[in-house]
C-alpha positions as CSV (number, residue, x, y, z in Angstrom):
1,Q,-6.1,-1.9,-23.1
2,V,-2.9,-2.9,-24.3
3,R,0.1,-2.0,-22.1
4,L,3.9,-2.7,-22.6
5,V,6.1,-2.4,-19.8
6,E,10.1,-2.2,-20.3
7,S,12.4,-3.1,-17.3
8,G,15.9,-4.1,-16.9
9,G,18.1,-1.0,-18.0
10,G,20.6,0.8,-16.0
11,L,24.2,2.1,-16.0
12,V,26.9,-0.4,-17.1
13,Q,30.7,0.0,-18.3
14,L,32.0,-0.6,-21.5
15,G,31.9,-4.5,-22.2
16,G,29.2,-5.0,-19.6
17,S,26.1,-6.9,-20.0
18,L,22.2,-6.1,-19.3
19,R,19.2,-8.1,-19.9
20,L,16.1,-6.3,-20.7
21,S,12.5,-7.3,-20.3
22,C,9.2,-6.3,-21.9
23,A,5.8,-7.3,-20.3
24,A,2.7,-7.1,-22.6
25,S,-0.7,-7.0,-21.3
26,G,-4.1,-6.6,-22.9
27,T,-3.4,-8.5,-25.9
28,I,-2.9,-12.1,-27.3
29,F,0.8,-11.6,-27.3
30,S,1.6,-14.9,-29.1
31,V,0.0,-13.8,-32.6
32,W,2.4,-10.8,-32.4
33,A,6.1,-10.6,-34.2
34,M,7.8,-8.3,-31.6
35,G,10.7,-6.0,-31.8
36,W,13.1,-4.1,-29.4
37,Y,13.8,-0.4,-30.4
38,R,16.2,2.3,-29.1
39,Q,16.1,5.9,-29.1
40,A,19.4,8.0,-28.3
41,P,19.3,11.7,-27.6
42,G,18.6,14.1,-30.7
43,K,18.0,10.7,-32.8
44,Q,15.1,8.8,-34.3
45,R,13.9,5.7,-32.8
46,E,15.5,2.5,-34.5
47,V,14.8,-1.1,-34.7
48,V,17.3,-3.0,-32.7
49,A,16.1,-6.6,-33.1
50,T,12.9,-8.5,-34.0
51,I,11.5,-12.0,-33.4
52,S,8.7,-13.5,-35.5
53,I,5.9,-15.6,-34.0
54,R,7.8,-18.6,-34.7
55,G,11.0,-17.3,-33.0
56,I,13.0,-16.5,-36.1
57,T,15.3,-13.5,-35.2
58,D,16.8,-10.5,-36.9
59,Y,19.2,-7.8,-35.8
60,A,20.5,-4.4,-36.9
61,D,24.0,-4.7,-38.1
62,S,25.2,-2.5,-35.1
63,V,24.2,-5.1,-32.6
64,R,24.5,-8.4,-34.4
65,G,26.6,-10.8,-32.6
66,R,26.1,-8.9,-29.2
67,F,22.4,-8.9,-28.5
68,T,20.0,-11.8,-28.4
69,I,16.4,-11.4,-28.6
70,S,13.9,-14.1,-27.2
71,R,10.2,-14.4,-26.1
72,D,8.3,-16.4,-23.7
73,N,4.5,-16.4,-24.9
74,A,3.4,-18.1,-21.7
75,K,4.5,-15.1,-19.8
76,N,3.6,-12.5,-22.6
77,A,7.1,-11.3,-22.4
78,V,10.0,-10.6,-24.8
79,Y,13.7,-10.1,-23.7
80,L,16.9,-8.6,-24.9
81,Q,20.2,-10.0,-23.7
82,M,22.9,-7.2,-24.5
83,N,26.5,-8.2,-24.1
84,N,29.7,-6.4,-24.8
85,L,27.8,-2.9,-24.6
86,K,29.5,-0.1,-26.2
87,P,28.9,3.7,-25.4
88,E,27.0,4.0,-28.8
89,D,24.4,1.7,-27.3
90,T,23.4,4.3,-24.8
91,A,19.6,4.9,-25.6
92,V,16.0,4.3,-24.1
93,Y,15.0,1.1,-25.0
94,Y,11.4,0.2,-26.1
95,C,9.4,-3.1,-27.4
96,N,6.5,-3.0,-29.7
97,S,5.3,-5.0,-32.5
98,A,7.8,-5.7,-35.2
99,R,5.6,-4.3,-37.8
100,A,6.1,-0.4,-38.6
101,D,2.6,-0.2,-39.9
102,L,0.7,-2.1,-36.9
103,R,1.8,-1.3,-33.6
104,I,0.6,-3.6,-30.6
105,G,-0.3,-0.8,-28.5
106,P,1.1,2.8,-27.6
107,W,4.7,2.9,-26.6
108,G,5.7,2.3,-23.1
109,Q,8.0,4.4,-20.9
110,G,11.0,2.6,-22.0
111,T,14.1,1.7,-20.0
112,Q,17.2,3.7,-20.0
113,V,20.6,2.0,-20.9
114,T,23.8,4.0,-20.3
115,V,27.1,2.5,-21.1
116,S,30.1,4.4,-19.6
117,S,33.6,4.2,-21.1
């Protein structure tokens, strides 16, 4: 059974940093392009960053230059380093496959990120 567990969220002030982690189990992690997503209250879930099997990254315009996605296939993990956080980054953050038409498994519980001004 595939399981995704996100961690590392918290409450930070404007301009602060956080590093999110996502641990995957029950699947061959290295064959999946992965993504970080977020969902703010009253809004749809949106993709924040993706990383291919070979480590090629892409970012939403709203986070480019501030966020960095990385992966460690040996640890079945994907990370999101978030710098210069803004209040509009406040959301629950999730990880899953980068493909909208094929998810690695059910969504995890996510990790809450709250940025205060």
